[in-house]
C-alpha positions as CSV (number, residue, x, y, z in Angstrom):
1,M,-106.6,-138.9,11.7
2,R,-106.6,-135.6,9.8
3,T,-104.3,-134.1,12.5
4,V,-101.8,-136.9,12.1
5,F,-101.9,-136.6,8.4
6,S,-101.4,-132.8,8.6
7,K,-98.4,-133.3,10.9
8,V,-96.8,-135.7,8.4
9,L,-97.3,-133.3,5.6
10,F,-95.8,-130.5,7.6
11,S,-92.8,-132.6,8.5
12,V,-92.2,-133.5,4.9
13,F,-92.4,-129.8,3.9
14,V,-90.0,-128.8,6.6
15,L,-87.6,-131.6,5.6
16,S,-87.7,-130.5,2.0
17,L,-86.8,-126.9,2.9
18,F,-83.9,-128.2,5.0
19,L,-82.6,-130.3,2.1
20,Q,-82.9,-127.4,-0.3
21,G,-80.9,-125.3,2.2
22,C,-78.2,-127.9,2.3
23,T,-78.0,-128.1,-1.4
24,S,-77.9,-124.3,-1.7
25,G,-75.1,-124.2,0.8
26,K,-73.1,-126.7,-1.2
27,E,-73.4,-124.6,-4.3
28,D,-72.4,-121.5,-2.5
29,S,-69.3,-123.2,-1.1
30,G,-67.8,-124.1,-4.5
31,V,-64.0,-123.9,-4.8
32,R,-63.1,-120.2,-5.4
33,V,-60.4,-118.9,-7.7
34,T,-57.4,-117.7,-5.7
35,G,-55.0,-116.7,-8.6
36,V,-54.5,-116.3,-12.3
37,S,-51.3,-116.4,-14.3
38,L,-50.3,-116.6,-18.0
39,S,-47.9,-118.9,-19.9
40,S,-45.9,-115.8,-20.9
41,V,-45.5,-112.4,-19.2
42,E,-43.8,-110.8,-22.1
43,L,-43.9,-111.5,-25.9
44,K,-42.0,-110.0,-28.8
45,L,-43.9,-110.7,-32.1
46,L,-43.4,-109.8,-35.7
47,E,-46.3,-108.0,-37.4
48,G,-48.9,-110.5,-38.6
49,V,-47.8,-113.3,-36.3
50,Q,-50.2,-115.0,-33.9
51,K,-49.4,-116.5,-30.5
52,Q,-51.5,-118.5,-28.1
53,L,-51.5,-117.4,-24.5
54,T,-52.5,-120.0,-22.0
55,V,-54.2,-119.1,-18.7
56,I,-53.5,-121.0,-15.5
57,I,-56.2,-120.9,-12.9
58,A,-55.4,-121.6,-9.2
59,P,-56.4,-123.8,-7.6
60,R,-56.7,-126.3,-10.4
61,E,-60.0,-127.6,-9.0
62,A,-61.6,-124.1,-9.0
63,T,-65.3,-124.4,-9.8
64,D,-65.7,-121.4,-12.2
65,K,-62.8,-121.0,-14.6
66,T,-64.4,-118.5,-16.9
67,V,-62.1,-115.7,-18.0
68,S,-62.3,-112.7,-20.2
69,W,-59.5,-111.2,-22.4
70,A,-58.7,-107.6,-23.2
71,S,-56.0,-105.6,-25.0
72,S,-54.8,-102.1,-24.0
73,N,-54.3,-101.2,-27.6
74,E,-56.0,-103.4,-30.3
75,G,-54.3,-101.3,-33.0
76,V,-51.0,-102.9,-31.9
77,A,-52.1,-106.3,-30.6
78,S,-55.5,-107.9,-30.4
79,V,-56.6,-110.9,-28.5
80,S,-59.4,-113.4,-29.1
81,D,-61.8,-114.8,-26.5
82,V,-59.6,-117.9,-26.2
83,G,-56.3,-116.0,-25.8
84,V,-54.9,-116.0,-29.3
85,V,-52.8,-112.8,-29.7
86,T,-52.4,-111.2,-33.1
87,A,-49.6,-108.8,-33.7
88,V,-51.1,-105.9,-35.8
89,K,-48.4,-103.2,-36.1
90,E,-45.3,-101.9,-34.3
91,G,-45.8,-100.8,-30.8
92,V,-46.5,-102.0,-27.3
93,A,-49.7,-103.4,-25.8
94,T,-50.7,-105.2,-22.6
95,I,-52.9,-108.2,-22.8
96,T,-55.0,-108.8,-19.7
97,V,-56.9,-111.9,-18.6
98,T,-59.6,-111.5,-15.8
99,A,-61.2,-114.4,-13.9
100,K,-65.0,-114.1,-13.6
101,D,-64.8,-115.5,-10.1
102,G,-63.2,-112.9,-7.9
103,G,-61.8,-110.7,-10.6
104,K,-58.2,-111.9,-10.3
105,T,-56.0,-110.8,-13.3
106,A,-52.8,-111.5,-15.1
107,A,-51.0,-109.5,-17.8
108,C,-48.6,-110.0,-20.7
109,K,-46.6,-107.2,-22.3
110,V,-46.6,-107.6,-26.1
111,T,-44.0,-105.8,-28.2
112,V,-44.7,-105.8,-31.9
113,V,-41.9,-105.2,-34.4
114,S,-42.0,-104.9,-38.2
115,A,-40.2,-107.3,-40.4
116,A,-37.9,-104.5,-41.7
117,S,-36.8,-103.5,-38.2
118,A,-36.2,-107.1,-37.3
119,G,-33.9,-107.5,-40.3
120,I,-36.2,-109.9,-42.2
121,P,-35.9,-109.6,-46.0
122,D,-38.8,-109.2,-48.3
123,Y,-39.6,-112.5,-49.9
124,S,-42.6,-111.4,-51.9
125,K,-42.8,-113.3,-55.2
126,A,-42.1,-111.4,-58.4
127,P,-45.3,-111.0,-60.4
128,G,-45.6,-113.4,-63.3
129,S,-42.8,-115.6,-62.1
130,V,-42.5,-119.2,-60.9
131,R,-40.7,-119.7,-57.5
132,L,-38.4,-122.7,-57.4
133,M,-36.9,-123.6,-54.0
134,T,-34.5,-126.2,-52.6
135,Y,-34.2,-127.0,-48.9
136,N,-32.1,-129.6,-47.1
137,V,-34.3,-130.1,-44.0
138,G,-31.9,-132.4,-42.2
139,V,-34.5,-135.1,-41.3
140,F,-36.2,-132.3,-39.3
141,G,-34.0,-133.0,-36.4
142,K,-30.7,-131.1,-36.5
143,Y,-31.5,-128.6,-33.7
144,M,-35.0,-129.5,-32.7
145,K,-36.6,-132.8,-31.9
146,N,-39.1,-132.3,-34.7
147,S,-39.1,-129.2,-36.9
148,I,-41.8,-130.4,-39.4
149,S,-44.4,-127.9,-38.3
150,L,-41.9,-125.1,-38.3
151,V,-40.7,-126.0,-41.8
152,A,-44.3,-126.1,-43.0
153,D,-44.8,-122.6,-41.6
154,L,-41.7,-121.3,-43.4
155,L,-42.7,-122.9,-46.7
156,K,-46.2,-121.4,-46.5
157,E,-44.6,-118.0,-45.9
158,A,-42.1,-118.4,-48.7
159,Q,-44.9,-119.6,-51.1
160,P,-42.8,-121.7,-53.5
161,D,-44.5,-123.1,-56.6
162,I,-42.3,-126.2,-56.0
163,V,-39.6,-127.1,-53.5
164,G,-37.1,-129.9,-53.5
165,L,-36.4,-131.4,-50.1
166,N,-33.3,-133.3,-49.0
167,E,-32.7,-135.6,-46.1
168,L,-36.1,-137.2,-45.4
169,D,-36.7,-140.2,-43.2
170,S,-39.4,-142.7,-43.9
171,C,-40.6,-145.0,-41.2
172,N,-37.2,-146.1,-39.9
173,T,-36.0,-146.5,-36.4
174,R,-34.6,-143.0,-36.2
175,H,-37.9,-141.4,-37.1
176,N,-40.8,-143.9,-37.2
177,I,-43.0,-141.7,-39.3
178,Y,-43.3,-140.9,-43.0
179,Q,-41.8,-137.4,-42.7
180,L,-42.8,-136.1,-46.1
181,K,-46.4,-137.1,-45.6
182,E,-46.4,-135.5,-42.2
183,L,-45.0,-132.3,-43.7
184,N,-47.7,-132.4,-46.4
185,T,-50.4,-132.7,-43.7
186,C,-49.0,-129.6,-42.0
187,L,-48.9,-127.7,-45.3
188,G,-52.6,-128.2,-45.6
189,K,-55.0,-128.9,-48.4
190,G,-53.9,-128.3,-52.0
191,W,-50.2,-129.5,-51.6
192,N,-49.0,-132.6,-53.5
193,Y,-45.9,-134.6,-52.7
194,V,-43.6,-137.2,-54.3
195,F,-40.9,-139.2,-52.4
196,Q,-38.0,-141.2,-53.5
197,S,-36.1,-143.4,-51.0
198,M,-32.4,-143.3,-52.0
199,Y,-31.4,-146.3,-49.8
200,E,-32.5,-148.4,-46.9
201,Y,-31.7,-146.9,-43.5
202,K,-32.4,-148.3,-40.1
203,N,-35.1,-150.7,-41.2
204,G,-36.8,-148.0,-43.3
205,G,-36.1,-145.4,-45.9
206,Y,-34.0,-142.2,-46.4
207,G,-34.3,-140.0,-49.4
208,I,-35.5,-136.9,-51.2
209,G,-38.9,-135.4,-52.0
210,I,-40.8,-132.7,-53.7
211,E,-43.7,-130.6,-52.5
212,T,-45.8,-128.4,-54.8
213,P,-49.3,-126.8,-54.7
214,R,-49.5,-127.5,-58.4
215,K,-50.7,-130.7,-60.2
216,V,-48.0,-133.3,-60.9
217,L,-48.4,-134.8,-64.3
218,D,-45.6,-137.4,-64.1
219,S,-42.7,-138.4,-61.9
220,R,-39.5,-140.3,-62.5
221,S,-36.7,-141.5,-60.2
222,Y,-33.1,-142.1,-61.2
223,D,-30.3,-143.9,-59.5
224,I,-26.9,-142.3,-59.5
225,P,-23.6,-144.2,-58.9
226,K,-23.3,-146.8,-56.2
227,T,-19.8,-146.5,-54.9
228,P,-18.5,-149.4,-52.8
229,G,-18.7,-148.4,-49.1
230,V,-20.5,-145.2,-50.0
231,R,-24.2,-144.8,-49.8
232,H,-25.6,-143.8,-53.2
233,M,-27.9,-140.9,-53.8
234,G,-30.6,-140.3,-56.4
235,V,-32.5,-137.9,-58.6
236,L,-36.3,-137.3,-58.5
237,A,-38.0,-135.6,-61.4
238,V,-41.5,-134.3,-61.7
239,E,-43.3,-132.9,-64.7
240,L,-45.8,-130.0,-64.2
241,E,-47.8,-128.3,-66.9
242,D,-45.2,-125.8,-67.8
243,F,-41.8,-127.1,-66.5
244,V,-39.9,-130.1,-65.3
245,F,-38.2,-130.0,-61.8
246,M,-35.5,-132.4,-60.7
247,S,-34.4,-132.7,-57.0
248,T,-31.1,-134.3,-56.0
249,H,-28.7,-134.7,-53.1
250,L,-25.1,-135.4,-54.1
251,N,-22.4,-137.1,-52.0
252,T,-20.0,-135.3,-49.7
253,S,-17.1,-136.9,-51.4
254,G,-15.9,-134.8,-54.4
255,A,-14.8,-137.9,-56.4
256,V,-18.2,-139.5,-55.9
257,S,-20.3,-136.4,-56.5
258,L,-18.3,-135.9,-59.8
259,E,-19.4,-139.3,-61.0
260,Q,-23.0,-138.6,-59.9
261,A,-23.0,-135.3,-61.8
262,K,-21.8,-137.2,-64.9
263,R,-24.7,-139.6,-64.5
264,I,-27.2,-136.8,-64.1
265,N,-26.0,-135.3,-67.4
266,E,-26.4,-138.6,-69.1
267,Y,-30.0,-138.9,-67.9
268,V,-31.0,-135.4,-69.0
269,R,-29.3,-135.7,-72.4
270,R,-31.2,-138.9,-73.0
271,D,-34.6,-137.9,-71.5
272,Y,-35.0,-134.1,-71.5
273,W,-32.7,-132.5,-73.9
274,T,-35.4,-132.2,-76.5
275,S,-38.0,-131.0,-74.0
276,K,-40.0,-128.0,-75.0
277,K,-40.5,-127.2,-71.3
278,P,-37.7,-125.6,-69.2
279,V,-36.0,-128.2,-67.0
280,F,-34.6,-127.3,-63.6
281,L,-32.3,-129.1,-61.2
282,A,-32.1,-128.2,-57.6
283,G,-30.6,-129.6,-54.4
284,D,-27.7,-130.0,-52.0
285,M,-24.8,-130.5,-54.3
286,N,-22.3,-130.7,-51.4
287,S,-20.0,-128.8,-53.7
288,R,-19.1,-125.2,-54.3
289,L,-18.9,-123.2,-57.5
290,G,-15.7,-123.9,-59.3
291,S,-15.4,-127.5,-58.0
292,A,-15.0,-130.4,-60.4
293,T,-18.6,-131.5,-59.7
294,M,-20.1,-128.1,-60.5
295,E,-17.9,-127.7,-63.6
296,E,-19.2,-131.1,-64.8
297,L,-22.8,-129.9,-64.3
298,S,-22.1,-126.7,-66.2
299,R,-21.6,-128.7,-69.4
300,Y,-25.4,-129.0,-69.6
301,W,-26.7,-126.6,-66.9
302,T,-26.5,-123.0,-65.8
303,V,-26.7,-122.0,-62.2
304,I,-29.5,-119.4,-61.8
305,S,-29.7,-119.2,-58.0
306,V,-27.8,-116.6,-56.0
307,N,-24.2,-117.5,-54.9
308,A,-24.7,-116.9,-51.2
309,P,-24.0,-119.1,-48.2
310,T,-26.6,-121.7,-47.4
311,F,-24.6,-123.8,-44.9
312,S,-24.5,-123.9,-42.0
313,A,-27.7,-122.2,-41.0
314,K,-26.4,-120.8,-37.8
315,E,-23.1,-119.7,-39.3
316,P,-23.5,-119.7,-43.1
317,K,-20.2,-119.7,-44.9
318,N,-20.5,-122.0,-47.9
319,C,-23.0,-122.0,-50.8
320,I,-23.6,-125.7,-51.6
321,D,-27.3,-125.6,-52.4
322,F,-28.2,-124.5,-56.0
323,V,-31.0,-124.2,-58.6
324,L,-29.9,-124.7,-62.2
325,I,-31.6,-124.7,-65.6
326,L,-30.9,-127.0,-68.5
327,N,-29.1,-125.2,-71.3
328,N,-31.5,-126.4,-74.0
329,F,-34.0,-123.6,-73.0
330,A,-32.9,-120.0,-73.6
331,N,-36.1,-118.0,-73.3
332,Y,-36.2,-117.3,-69.5
333,T,-35.4,-114.4,-67.1
334,V,-34.2,-114.7,-63.5
335,V,-36.3,-112.1,-61.7
336,K,-35.2,-112.7,-58.2
337,S,-33.1,-115.1,-56.1
338,S,-32.4,-115.2,-52.4
339,V,-31.1,-117.4,-49.5
340,C,-33.8,-117.2,-46.8
341,T,-32.1,-116.0,-43.7
342,G,-35.1,-115.0,-41.7
343,F,-38.9,-115.5,-41.5
344,R,-41.9,-114.0,-39.7
345,S,-43.3,-117.4,-38.9
346,G,-40.3,-118.9,-37.1
347,D,-36.5,-119.3,-36.6
348,V,-35.1,-120.7,-39.8
349,K,-31.7,-121.2,-38.1
350,M,-33.3,-123.8,-35.8
351,A,-35.3,-125.6,-38.5
352,S,-32.3,-127.3,-40.2
353,D,-28.5,-127.0,-40.6
354,H,-29.1,-125.6,-44.2
355,L,-30.9,-122.5,-45.2
356,P,-33.5,-122.6,-48.0
357,I,-32.7,-120.9,-51.3
358,F,-35.2,-119.8,-54.0
359,V,-35.3,-118.4,-57.6
360,D,-38.1,-116.5,-59.2
361,V,-38.0,-117.3,-62.9
362,A,-40.2,-115.9,-65.8
363,F,-40.4,-117.9,-69.0
């Protein structure tokens, strides 16, 4: 009986060894990496810009997809352990990714250029000033399917204290999202927004908005003339601790925009002429300096933004976007003003058919 029992134990032992061997063999025969490639083989980045490189492992079902990253010159371009490249300073570096399984590699040449050599102006804010900006964003869809995240990056780089935004869709069939809220999400914590729908459009809204990292104390919306057969526009005013900012978008018809300008003047004379705070008006006026519309506005306002082309973004020829100050306030200084023709964080010529314009004002 003992002999039989011993034989059974021996058989079980041998079988367990056999099964372990089979399991070990399966682990050893995992799918090996045969190749590695990157989403880009060459990058040109401005100083301070980051770019995600994506590694592609072949075959897709490879068992071990662990990789490591390295830069040939971290003083020019560094890379994180997940492939995020940071452009440090002018020069050339090679980013290499290496697969743990088999040591296969792929490389990306990174050329870093400075903003100056790329022709990008210095938009640093003047100390002690307030930056006012206006930007017709063209429903974030003039040259791209959705430029909201790009515009958010441009605004974060420009650092306005307040920006008026023209041409915003709100939950209509053209763009079934609340565009200003989406932009606010992309801008991140600390930004506040106010929206005014100027008229119903495709079962939703279309209008103007304001974004600011400052606290909004009050907001008002004003209608401006409804012309038969012509969609009317509006004015959105917000009051902050130390100034009032009004955003508008006037009609493309000179006759209509003239009447709209007259109505704006009536509103400010009634509601803001005695304000102890400076009052600013900004927006796409669809008119040039010297036009009847701008002459009408000049009865109560002074243009303080630079007279430089804002439209179209790809071939700027006309200045139709302006920032103005109400003439009841005299104690101010225009420190700096510029049309934004280039950014580190993205291509402003693709973001909209208008270019943003800003003014730095001390008061």
